[in-house]
PDB file of the backbone (N, CA, C, O) and the ligand in Angstrom, with CONECT records:
HET     ZN  A 101       1
ATOM      1  N   MET A   1     -35.363 104.132  52.294  1.00  0.00           N
ATOM      2  CA  MET A   1     -35.901 103.571  51.061  1.00  0.00           C
ATOM      3  C   MET A   1     -35.172 102.298  50.659  1.00  0.00           C
ATOM      4  O   MET A   1     -35.800 101.314  50.266  1.00  0.00           O
ATOM      5  N   ALA A   2     -33.839 102.317  50.758  1.00  0.00           N
ATOM      6  CA  ALA A   2     -33.049 101.150  50.375  1.00  0.00           C
ATOM      7  C   ALA A   2     -33.326  99.976  51.304  1.00  0.00           C
ATOM      8  O   ALA A   2     -33.304  98.820  50.880  1.00  0.00           O
ATOM      9  N   VAL A   3     -33.586 100.274  52.562  1.00  0.00           N
ATOM     10  CA  VAL A   3     -33.876  99.206  53.522  1.00  0.00           C
ATOM     11  C   VAL A   3     -35.215  98.545  53.182  1.00  0.00           C
ATOM     12  O   VAL A   3     -35.352  97.325  53.260  1.00  0.00           O
ATOM     13  N   VAL A   4     -36.193  99.362  52.806  1.00  0.00           N
ATOM     14  CA  VAL A   4     -37.510  98.826  52.441  1.00  0.00           C
ATOM     15  C   VAL A   4     -37.385  97.955  51.198  1.00  0.00           C
ATOM     16  O   VAL A   4     -37.967  96.873  51.132  1.00  0.00           O
ATOM     17  N   LEU A   5     -36.628  98.425  50.219  1.00  0.00           N
ATOM     18  CA  LEU A   5     -36.423  97.632  49.002  1.00  0.00           C
ATOM     19  C   LEU A   5     -35.761  96.296  49.324  1.00  0.00           C
ATOM     20  O   LEU A   5     -36.141  95.260  48.778  1.00  0.00           O
ATOM     21  N   ALA A   6     -34.777  96.324  50.203  1.00  0.00           N
ATOM     22  CA  ALA A   6     -34.095  95.083  50.576  1.00  0.00           C
ATOM     23  C   ALA A   6     -35.046  94.147  51.315  1.00  0.00           C
ATOM     24  O   ALA A   6     -35.008  92.933  51.113  1.00  0.00           O
ATOM     25  N   LEU A   7     -35.897  94.708  52.167  1.00  0.00           N
ATOM     26  CA  LEU A   7     -36.843  93.869  52.914  1.00  0.00           C
ATOM     27  C   LEU A   7     -37.904  93.254  52.001  1.00  0.00           C
ATOM     28  O   LEU A   7     -38.407  92.169  52.293  1.00  0.00           O
ATOM     29  N   VAL A   8     -38.246  93.918  50.917  1.00  0.00           N
ATOM     30  CA  VAL A   8     -39.241  93.399  49.982  1.00  0.00           C
ATOM     31  C   VAL A   8     -38.586  92.472  48.962  1.00  0.00           C
ATOM     32  O   VAL A   8     -39.138  91.427  48.618  1.00  0.00           O
ATOM     33  N   ALA A   9     -37.417  92.856  48.485  1.00  0.00           N
ATOM     34  CA  ALA A   9     -36.771  92.098  47.415  1.00  0.00           C
ATOM     35  C   ALA A   9     -36.311  90.717  47.878  1.00  0.00           C
ATOM     36  O   ALA A   9     -36.375  89.759  47.107  1.00  0.00           O
ATOM     37  N   ALA A  10     -35.856  90.600  49.105  1.00  0.00           N
ATOM     38  CA  ALA A  10     -35.333  89.307  49.567  1.00  0.00           C
ATOM     39  C   ALA A  10     -36.421  88.231  49.594  1.00  0.00           C
ATOM     40  O   ALA A  10     -36.204  87.153  49.041  1.00  0.00           O
ATOM     41  N   PRO A  11     -37.585  88.475  50.214  1.00  0.00           N
ATOM     42  CA  PRO A  11     -38.617  87.428  50.197  1.00  0.00           C
ATOM     43  C   PRO A  11     -39.156  87.146  48.795  1.00  0.00           C
ATOM     44  O   PRO A  11     -39.445  85.999  48.452  1.00  0.00           O
ATOM     45  N   VAL A  12     -39.288  88.197  47.992  1.00  0.00           N
ATOM     46  CA  VAL A  12     -39.778  87.994  46.626  1.00  0.00           C
ATOM     47  C   VAL A  12     -38.784  87.139  45.843  1.00  0.00           C
ATOM     48  O   VAL A  12     -39.186  86.246  45.096  1.00  0.00           O
ATOM     49  N   GLY A  13     -37.514  87.404  46.009  1.00  0.00           N
ATOM     50  CA  GLY A  13     -36.489  86.606  45.332  1.00  0.00           C
ATOM     51  C   GLY A  13     -36.509  85.161  45.782  1.00  0.00           C
ATOM     52  O   GLY A  13     -36.343  84.248  44.973  1.00  0.00           O
ATOM     53  N   MET A  14     -36.714  84.953  47.082  1.00  0.00           N
ATOM     54  CA  MET A  14     -36.766  83.578  47.600  1.00  0.00           C
ATOM     55  C   MET A  14     -37.971  82.829  47.032  1.00  0.00           C
ATOM     56  O   MET A  14     -37.864  81.655  46.677  1.00  0.00           O
ATOM     57  N   VAL A  15     -39.108  83.503  46.948  1.00  0.00           N
ATOM     58  CA  VAL A  15     -40.307  82.861  46.392  1.00  0.00           C
ATOM     59  C   VAL A  15     -40.093  82.543  44.916  1.00  0.00           C
ATOM     60  O   VAL A  15     -40.462  81.462  44.457  1.00  0.00           O
ATOM     61  N   LEU A  16     -39.506  83.467  44.174  1.00  0.00           N
ATOM     62  CA  LEU A  16     -39.240  83.220  42.751  1.00  0.00           C
ATOM     63  C   LEU A  16     -38.292  82.039  42.566  1.00  0.00           C
ATOM     64  O   LEU A  16     -38.516  81.200  41.693  1.00  0.00           O
ATOM     65  N   MET A  17     -37.244  81.964  43.371  1.00  0.00           N
ATOM     66  CA  MET A  17     -36.298  80.845  43.262  1.00  0.00           C
ATOM     67  C   MET A  17     -36.990  79.518  43.585  1.00  0.00           C
ATOM     68  O   MET A  17     -36.727  78.502  42.942  1.00  0.00           O
ATOM     69  N   PHE A  18     -37.878  79.538  44.590  1.00  0.00           N
ATOM     70  CA  PHE A  18     -38.616  78.334  44.948  1.00  0.00           C
ATOM     71  C   PHE A  18     -39.512  77.889  43.797  1.00  0.00           C
ATOM     72  O   PHE A  18     -39.565  76.705  43.465  1.00  0.00           O
ATOM     73  N   GLN A  19     -40.211  78.841  43.192  1.00  0.00           N
ATOM     74  CA  GLN A  19     -41.109  78.514  42.079  1.00  0.00           C
ATOM     75  C   GLN A  19     -40.316  77.983  40.880  1.00  0.00           C
ATOM     76  O   GLN A  19     -40.732  77.012  40.247  1.00  0.00           O
ATOM     77  N   LEU A  20     -39.187  78.606  40.567  1.00  0.00           N
ATOM     78  CA  LEU A  20     -38.364  78.133  39.451  1.00  0.00           C
ATOM     79  C   LEU A  20     -37.842  76.724  39.721  1.00  0.00           C
ATOM     80  O   LEU A  20     -37.750  75.905  38.807  1.00  0.00           O
ATOM     81  N   ASN A  21     -37.501  76.446  40.980  1.00  0.00           N
ATOM     82  CA  ASN A  21     -37.035  75.112  41.342  1.00  0.00           C
ATOM     83  C   ASN A  21     -38.143  74.080  41.155  1.00  0.00           C
ATOM     84  O   ASN A  21     -37.884  72.974  40.680  1.00  0.00           O
ATOM     85  N   LEU A  22     -39.384  74.436  41.527  1.00  0.00           N
ATOM     86  CA  LEU A  22     -40.510  73.520  41.338  1.00  0.00           C
ATOM     87  C   LEU A  22     -40.738  73.236  39.857  1.00  0.00           C
ATOM     88  O   LEU A  22     -40.991  72.094  39.473  1.00  0.00           O
ATOM     89  N   ILE A  23     -40.648  74.271  39.026  1.00  0.00           N
ATOM     90  CA  ILE A  23     -40.840  74.099  37.581  1.00  0.00           C
ATOM     91  C   ILE A  23     -39.760  73.178  37.023  1.00  0.00           C
ATOM     92  O   ILE A  23     -40.055  72.302  36.209  1.00  0.00           O
ATOM     93  N   ARG A  24     -38.503  73.368  37.454  1.00  0.00           N
ATOM     94  CA  ARG A  24     -37.390  72.533  36.970  1.00  0.00           C
ATOM     95  C   ARG A  24     -37.596  71.080  37.390  1.00  0.00           C
ATOM     96  O   ARG A  24     -37.410  70.167  36.585  1.00  0.00           O
ATOM     97  N   MET A  25     -37.981  70.866  38.659  1.00  0.00           N
ATOM     98  CA  MET A  25     -38.167  69.494  39.147  1.00  0.00           C
ATOM     99  C   MET A  25     -39.335  68.819  38.430  1.00  0.00           C
ATOM    100  O   MET A  25     -39.267  67.627  38.128  1.00  0.00           O
ATOM    101  N   ARG A  26     -40.400  69.562  38.157  1.00  0.00           N
ATOM    102  CA  ARG A  26     -41.545  68.993  37.439  1.00  0.00           C
ATOM    103  C   ARG A  26     -41.129  68.570  36.022  1.00  0.00           C
ATOM    104  O   ARG A  26     -41.537  67.513  35.542  1.00  0.00           O
ATOM    105  N   GLY A  27     -40.324  69.393  35.365  1.00  0.00           N
ATOM    106  CA  GLY A  27     -39.844  69.063  34.031  1.00  0.00           C
ATOM    107  C   GLY A  27     -38.972  67.819  34.043  1.00  0.00           C
ATOM    108  O   GLY A  27     -39.096  66.961  33.168  1.00  0.00           O
ATOM    109  N   GLU A  28     -38.086  67.717  35.035  1.00  0.00           N
ATOM    110  CA  GLU A  28     -37.219  66.541  35.129  1.00  0.00           C
ATOM    111  C   GLU A  28     -38.041  65.279  35.394  1.00  0.00           C
ATOM    112  O   GLU A  28     -37.754  64.221  34.834  1.00  0.00           O
ATOM    113  N   LEU A  29     -39.066  65.389  36.252  1.00  0.00           N
ATOM    114  CA  LEU A  29     -39.923  64.236  36.540  1.00  0.00           C
ATOM    115  C   LEU A  29     -40.684  63.805  35.294  1.00  0.00           C
ATOM    116  O   LEU A  29     -40.819  62.609  35.035  1.00  0.00           O
ATOM    117  N   ARG A  30     -41.182  64.764  34.521  1.00  0.00           N
ATOM    118  CA  ARG A  30     -41.930  64.431  33.308  1.00  0.00           C
ATOM    119  C   ARG A  30     -41.019  63.736  32.292  1.00  0.00           C
ATOM    120  O   ARG A  30     -41.420  62.761  31.656  1.00  0.00           O
ATOM    121  N   ILE A  31     -39.793  64.241  32.145  1.00  0.00           N
ATOM    122  CA  ILE A  31     -38.840  63.607  31.224  1.00  0.00           C
ATOM    123  C   ILE A  31     -38.562  62.175  31.671  1.00  0.00           C
ATOM    124  O   ILE A  31     -38.517  61.265  30.844  1.00  0.00           O
ATOM    125  N   TYR A  32     -38.374  61.971  32.982  1.00  0.00           N
ATOM    126  CA  TYR A  32     -38.114  60.627  33.501  1.00  0.00           C
ATOM    127  C   TYR A  32     -39.296  59.707  33.214  1.00  0.00           C
ATOM    128  O   TYR A  32     -39.111  58.580  32.755  1.00  0.00           O
ATOM    129  N   LEU A  33     -40.528  60.192  33.489  1.00  0.00           N
ATOM    130  CA  LEU A  33     -41.706  59.353  33.263  1.00  0.00           C
ATOM    131  C   LEU A  33     -41.883  59.026  31.784  1.00  0.00           C
ATOM    132  O   LEU A  33     -42.287  57.913  31.446  1.00  0.00           O
ATOM    133  N   GLU A  34     -41.588  59.977  30.898  1.00  0.00           N
ATOM    134  CA  GLU A  34     -41.696  59.711  29.466  1.00  0.00           C
ATOM    135  C   GLU A  34     -40.668  58.675  29.025  1.00  0.00           C
ATOM    136  O   GLU A  34     -40.960  57.835  28.173  1.00  0.00           O
ATOM    137  N   GLN A  35     -39.449  58.731  29.607  1.00  0.00           N
ATOM    138  CA  GLN A  35     -38.424  57.735  29.270  1.00  0.00           C
ATOM    139  C   GLN A  35     -38.848  56.351  29.750  1.00  0.00           C
ATOM    140  O   GLN A  35     -38.651  55.363  29.043  1.00  0.00           O
ATOM    141  N   VAL A  36     -39.432  56.273  30.954  1.00  0.00           N
ATOM    142  CA  VAL A  36     -39.907  54.989  31.466  1.00  0.00           C
ATOM    143  C   VAL A  36     -41.061  54.487  30.612  1.00  0.00           C
ATOM    144  O   VAL A  36     -41.153  53.293  30.331  1.00  0.00           O
ATOM    145  N   ALA A  37     -41.940  55.392  30.199  1.00  0.00           N
ATOM    146  CA  ALA A  37     -43.105  54.993  29.411  1.00  0.00           C
ATOM    147  C   ALA A  37     -42.697  54.445  28.048  1.00  0.00           C
ATOM    148  O   ALA A  37     -43.436  53.653  27.463  1.00  0.00           O
ATOM    149  N   GLN A  38     -41.526  54.851  27.525  1.00  0.00           N
ATOM    150  CA  GLN A  38     -41.085  54.353  26.234  1.00  0.00           C
ATOM    151  C   GLN A  38     -40.636  52.898  26.322  1.00  0.00           C
ATOM    152  O   GLN A  38     -40.654  52.192  25.314  1.00  0.00           O
ATOM    153  N   THR A  39     -40.236  52.440  27.495  1.00  0.00           N
ATOM    154  CA  THR A  39     -39.744  51.075  27.627  1.00  0.00           C
ATOM    155  C   THR A  39     -40.710  50.174  28.375  1.00  0.00           C
ATOM    156  O   THR A  39     -40.628  48.951  28.262  1.00  0.00           O
ATOM    157  N   GLN A  40     -41.621  50.759  29.136  1.00  0.00           N
ATOM    158  CA  GLN A  40     -42.576  49.966  29.907  1.00  0.00           C
ATOM    159  C   GLN A  40     -43.957  50.567  29.724  1.00  0.00           C
ATOM    160  O   GLN A  40     -44.094  51.762  29.458  1.00  0.00           O
ATOM    161  N   ARG A  41     -44.957  49.753  29.863  1.00  0.00           N
ATOM    162  CA  ARG A  41     -46.323  50.253  29.786  1.00  0.00           C
ATOM    163  C   ARG A  41     -46.740  50.679  31.192  1.00  0.00           C
ATOM    164  O   ARG A  41     -47.053  49.836  32.032  1.00  0.00           O
ATOM    165  N   LEU A  42     -46.742  51.987  31.445  1.00  0.00           N
ATOM    166  CA  LEU A  42     -47.144  52.497  32.747  1.00  0.00           C
ATOM    167  C   LEU A  42     -48.654  52.346  32.901  1.00  0.00           C
ATOM    168  O   LEU A  42     -49.392  52.547  31.937  1.00  0.00           O
ATOM    169  N   PRO A  43     -49.121  51.997  34.090  1.00  0.00           N
ATOM    170  CA  PRO A  43     -50.559  51.826  34.289  1.00  0.00           C
ATOM    171  C   PRO A  43     -51.278  53.140  34.541  1.00  0.00           C
ATOM    172  O   PRO A  43     -52.248  53.173  35.299  1.00  0.00           O
ATOM    173  N   MET A  44     -50.818  54.235  33.914  1.00  0.00           N
ATOM    174  CA  MET A  44     -51.488  55.523  34.111  1.00  0.00           C
ATOM    175  C   MET A  44     -51.300  56.411  32.895  1.00  0.00           C
ATOM    176  O   MET A  44     -50.330  56.283  32.147  1.00  0.00           O
ATOM    177  N   CYS A  45     -52.251  57.311  32.720  1.00  0.00           N
ATOM    178  CA  CYS A  45     -52.160  58.296  31.640  1.00  0.00           C
ATOM    179  C   CYS A  45     -51.210  59.403  32.088  1.00  0.00           C
ATOM    180  O   CYS A  45     -51.349  59.923  33.194  1.00  0.00           O
ATOM    181  N   LEU A  46     -50.239  59.772  31.238  1.00  0.00           N
ATOM    182  CA  LEU A  46     -49.292  60.828  31.597  1.00  0.00           C
ATOM    183  C   LEU A  46     -49.926  62.204  31.509  1.00  0.00           C
ATOM    184  O   LEU A  46     -49.374  63.176  32.025  1.00  0.00           O
ATOM    185  N   ASN A  47     -51.076  62.296  30.863  1.00  0.00           N
ATOM    186  CA  ASN A  47     -51.743  63.598  30.742  1.00  0.00           C
ATOM    187  C   ASN A  47     -52.628  63.905  31.936  1.00  0.00           C
ATOM    188  O   ASN A  47     -52.573  65.006  32.485  1.00  0.00           O
ATOM    189  N   CYS A  48     -53.458  62.925  32.351  1.00  0.00           N
ATOM    190  CA  CYS A  48     -54.417  63.209  33.429  1.00  0.00           C
ATOM    191  C   CYS A  48     -54.232  62.310  34.644  1.00  0.00           C
ATOM    192  O   CYS A  48     -54.867  62.541  35.673  1.00  0.00           O
ATOM    193  N   GLY A  49     -53.381  61.295  34.555  1.00  0.00           N
ATOM    194  CA  GLY A  49     -53.143  60.416  35.685  1.00  0.00           C
ATOM    195  C   GLY A  49     -54.154  59.309  35.850  1.00  0.00           C
ATOM    196  O   GLY A  49     -54.132  58.603  36.859  1.00  0.00           O
ATOM    197  N   TYR A  50     -55.046  59.137  34.880  1.00  0.00           N
ATOM    198  CA  TYR A  50     -56.081  58.105  34.961  1.00  0.00           C
ATOM    199  C   TYR A  50     -55.434  56.719  34.985  1.00  0.00           C
ATOM    200  O   TYR A  50     -54.546  56.417  34.187  1.00  0.00           O
ATOM    201  N   ASP A  51     -55.894  55.891  35.911  1.00  0.00           N
ATOM    202  CA  ASP A  51     -55.389  54.517  36.028  1.00  0.00           C
ATOM    203  C   ASP A  51     -56.005  53.674  34.913  1.00  0.00           C
ATOM    204  O   ASP A  51     -57.223  53.499  34.872  1.00  0.00           O
ATOM    205  N   HIS A  52     -55.184  53.158  34.021  1.00  0.00           N
ATOM    206  CA  HIS A  52     -55.733  52.383  32.911  1.00  0.00           C
ATOM    207  C   HIS A  52     -55.308  50.912  32.969  1.00  0.00           C
ATOM    208  O   HIS A  52     -55.163  50.258  31.936  1.00  0.00           O
ATOM    209  N   GLN A  53     -55.110  50.402  34.189  1.00  0.00           N
ATOM    210  CA  GLN A  53     -54.810  48.983  34.326  1.00  0.00           C
ATOM    211  C   GLN A  53     -55.993  48.169  33.832  1.00  0.00           C
ATOM    212  O   GLN A  53     -57.138  48.451  34.186  1.00  0.00           O
ATOM    213  N   GLY A  54     -55.728  47.188  33.038  1.00  0.00           N
ATOM    214  CA  GLY A  54     -56.771  46.306  32.532  1.00  0.00           C
ATOM    215  C   GLY A  54     -57.443  46.803  31.274  1.00  0.00           C
ATOM    216  O   GLY A  54     -58.231  46.069  30.677  1.00  0.00           O
ATOM    217  N   LEU A  55     -57.162  48.024  30.846  1.00  0.00           N
ATOM    218  CA  LEU A  55     -57.767  48.528  29.612  1.00  0.00           C
ATOM    219  C   LEU A  55     -57.046  47.928  28.417  1.00  0.00           C
ATOM    220  O   LEU A  55     -55.840  47.686  28.467  1.00  0.00           O
ATOM    221  N   THR A  56     -57.771  47.696  27.370  1.00  0.00           N
ATOM    222  CA  THR A  56     -57.157  47.191  26.144  1.00  0.00           C
ATOM    223  C   THR A  56     -57.036  48.288  25.101  1.00  0.00           C
ATOM    224  O   THR A  56     -56.384  48.093  24.075  1.00  0.00           O
ATOM    225  N   SER A  57     -57.656  49.442  25.344  1.00  0.00           N
ATOM    226  CA  SER A  57     -57.623  50.552  24.396  1.00  0.00           C
ATOM    227  C   SER A  57     -56.270  51.265  24.464  1.00  0.00           C
ATOM    228  O   SER A  57     -55.607  51.245  25.502  1.00  0.00           O
ATOM    229  N   ASP A  58     -55.863  51.890  23.363  1.00  0.00           N
ATOM    230  CA  ASP A  58     -54.641  52.688  23.326  1.00  0.00           C
ATOM    231  C   ASP A  58     -54.914  54.158  23.554  1.00  0.00           C
ATOM    232  O   ASP A  58     -54.015  54.989  23.421  1.00  0.00           O
ATOM    233  N   VAL A  59     -56.170  54.492  23.903  1.00  0.00           N
ATOM    234  CA  VAL A  59     -56.559  55.890  24.137  1.00  0.00           C
ATOM    235  C   VAL A  59     -57.128  55.992  25.545  1.00  0.00           C
ATOM    236  O   VAL A  59     -57.887  55.125  25.978  1.00  0.00           O
ATOM    237  N   CYS A  60     -56.761  57.044  26.252  1.00  0.00           N
ATOM    238  CA  CYS A  60     -57.252  57.256  27.610  1.00  0.00           C
ATOM    239  C   CYS A  60     -58.758  57.543  27.576  1.00  0.00           C
ATOM    240  O   CYS A  60     -59.189  58.454  26.868  1.00  0.00           O
ATOM    241  N   PRO A  61     -59.567  56.781  28.330  1.00  0.00           N
ATOM    242  CA  PRO A  61     -61.007  57.041  28.330  1.00  0.00           C
ATOM    243  C   PRO A  61     -61.375  58.328  29.066  1.00  0.00           C
ATOM    244  O   PRO A  61     -62.485  58.834  28.903  1.00  0.00           O
ATOM    245  N   GLU A  62     -60.459  58.863  29.872  1.00  0.00           N
ATOM    246  CA  GLU A  62     -60.746  60.075  30.637  1.00  0.00           C
ATOM    247  C   GLU A  62     -60.501  61.337  29.822  1.00  0.00           C
ATOM    248  O   GLU A  62     -61.344  62.234  29.799  1.00  0.00           O
ATOM    249  N   CYS A  63     -59.344  61.414  29.147  1.00  0.00           N
ATOM    250  CA  CYS A  63     -59.002  62.655  28.444  1.00  0.00           C
ATOM    251  C   CYS A  63     -58.849  62.477  26.935  1.00  0.00           C
ATOM    252  O   CYS A  63     -58.751  63.467  26.210  1.00  0.00           O
ATOM    253  N   GLY A  64     -58.827  61.232  26.448  1.00  0.00           N
ATOM    254  CA  GLY A  64     -58.749  61.005  25.012  1.00  0.00           C
ATOM    255  C   GLY A  64     -57.350  61.023  24.437  1.00  0.00           C
ATOM    256  O   GLY A  64     -57.185  60.858  23.229  1.00  0.00           O
ATOM    257  N   LYS A  65     -56.324  61.220  25.275  1.00  0.00           N
ATOM    258  CA  LYS A  65     -54.943  61.227  24.780  1.00  0.00           C
ATOM    259  C   LYS A  65     -54.477  59.797  24.524  1.00  0.00           C
ATOM    260  O   LYS A  65     -54.915  58.868  25.203  1.00  0.00           O
ATOM    261  N   PRO A  66     -53.583  59.617  23.539  1.00  0.00           N
ATOM    262  CA  PRO A  66     -53.024  58.280  23.327  1.00  0.00           C
ATOM    263  C   PRO A  66     -52.210  57.849  24.537  1.00  0.00           C
ATOM    264  O   PRO A  66     -51.440  58.637  25.086  1.00  0.00           O
ATOM    265  N   LEU A  67     -52.378  56.605  24.952  1.00  0.00           N
ATOM    266  CA  LEU A  67     -51.641  56.082  26.103  1.00  0.00           C
ATOM    267  C   LEU A  67     -50.254  55.654  25.657  1.00  0.00           C
ATOM    268  O   LEU A  67     -50.080  55.208  24.523  1.00  0.00           O
ATOM    269  N   PRO A  68     -49.255  55.785  26.543  1.00  0.00           N
ATOM    270  CA  PRO A  68     -47.906  55.347  26.183  1.00  0.00           C
ATOM    271  C   PRO A  68     -47.896  53.846  25.946  1.00  0.00           C
ATOM    272  O   PRO A  68     -48.525  53.078  26.673  1.00  0.00           O
ATOM    273  N   SER A  69     -47.172  53.451  24.921  1.00  0.00           N
ATOM    274  CA  SER A  69     -47.069  52.019  24.639  1.00  0.00           C
ATOM    275  C   SER A  69     -45.596  51.638  24.620  1.00  0.00           C
ATOM    276  O   SER A  69     -44.751  52.460  24.263  1.00  0.00           O
ATOM    277  N   PRO A  70     -45.282  50.428  24.991  1.00  0.00           N
ATOM    278  CA  PRO A  70     -43.876  50.017  25.025  1.00  0.00           C
ATOM    279  C   PRO A  70     -43.303  49.963  23.627  1.00  0.00           C
ATOM    280  O   PRO A  70     -43.991  49.614  22.667  1.00  0.00           O
ATOM    281  N   ARG A  71     -42.012  50.321  23.523  1.00  0.00           N
ATOM    282  CA  ARG A  71     -41.348  50.339  22.227  1.00  0.00           C
ATOM    283  C   ARG A  71     -41.076  48.925  21.732  1.00  0.00           C
ATOM    284  O   ARG A  71     -41.223  48.621  20.548  1.00  0.00           O
ATOM    285  N   ASN A  72     -40.673  48.064  22.672  1.00  0.00           N
ATOM    286  CA  ASN A  72     -40.305  46.724  22.221  1.00  0.00           C
ATOM    287  C   ASN A  72     -41.069  45.626  22.964  1.00  0.00           C
ATOM    288  O   ASN A  72     -40.751  44.451  22.780  1.00  0.00           O
ATOM    289  N   GLY A  73     -42.022  45.944  23.762  1.00  0.00           N
ATOM    290  CA  GLY A  73     -42.865  44.953  24.414  1.00  0.00           C
ATOM    291  C   GLY A  73     -42.305  44.414  25.706  1.00  0.00           C
ATOM    292  O   GLY A  73     -43.066  43.853  26.494  1.00  0.00           O
ATOM    293  N   SER A  74     -41.015  44.550  25.975  1.00  0.00           N
ATOM    294  CA  SER A  74     -40.476  44.069  27.244  1.00  0.00           C
ATOM    295  C   SER A  74     -39.654  45.176  27.871  1.00  0.00           C
ATOM    296  O   SER A  74     -38.910  45.872  27.179  1.00  0.00           O
ATOM    297  N   PRO A  75     -39.784  45.344  29.176  1.00  0.00           N
ATOM    298  CA  PRO A  75     -39.038  46.412  29.835  1.00  0.00           C
ATOM    299  C   PRO A  75     -37.538  46.134  29.866  1.00  0.00           C
ATOM    300  O   PRO A  75     -37.106  44.985  29.956  1.00  0.00           O
ATOM    301  N   ASP A  76     -36.752  47.213  29.788  1.00  0.00           N
ATOM    302  CA  ASP A  76     -35.299  47.102  29.935  1.00  0.00           C
ATOM    303  C   ASP A  76     -34.969  47.088  31.403  1.00  0.00           C
ATOM    304  O   ASP A  76     -35.254  48.050  32.116  1.00  0.00           O
ATOM    305  N   ILE A  77     -34.374  46.016  31.861  1.00  0.00           N
ATOM    306  CA  ILE A  77     -34.008  45.913  33.275  1.00  0.00           C
ATOM    307  C   ILE A  77     -32.505  45.758  33.368  1.00  0.00           C
ATOM    308  O   ILE A  77     -31.962  45.652  34.468  1.00  0.00           O
TER     309      ILE A  77
HETATM  310 ZN    ZN A 101     -55.799  60.730  30.353  1.00  0.00          ZN2+
END
């Protein structure tokens, strides 16, 4: 019985650790993109990924979310 539990628990634990790692990396990427969006106008919607190059609207035409706008108009380099 203990051997069966060990054989089942090890792969399940590995899958859970992998999934938790993906969630952590996704969160870190989102935080990074939000920080970049505060200083630069990214040519994409952070909600749906719609390319909004050339648009003059402050709202995404695909999902209706407000598009990120630069805080001071010039990127920090
Ligand atoms: Zn959108």
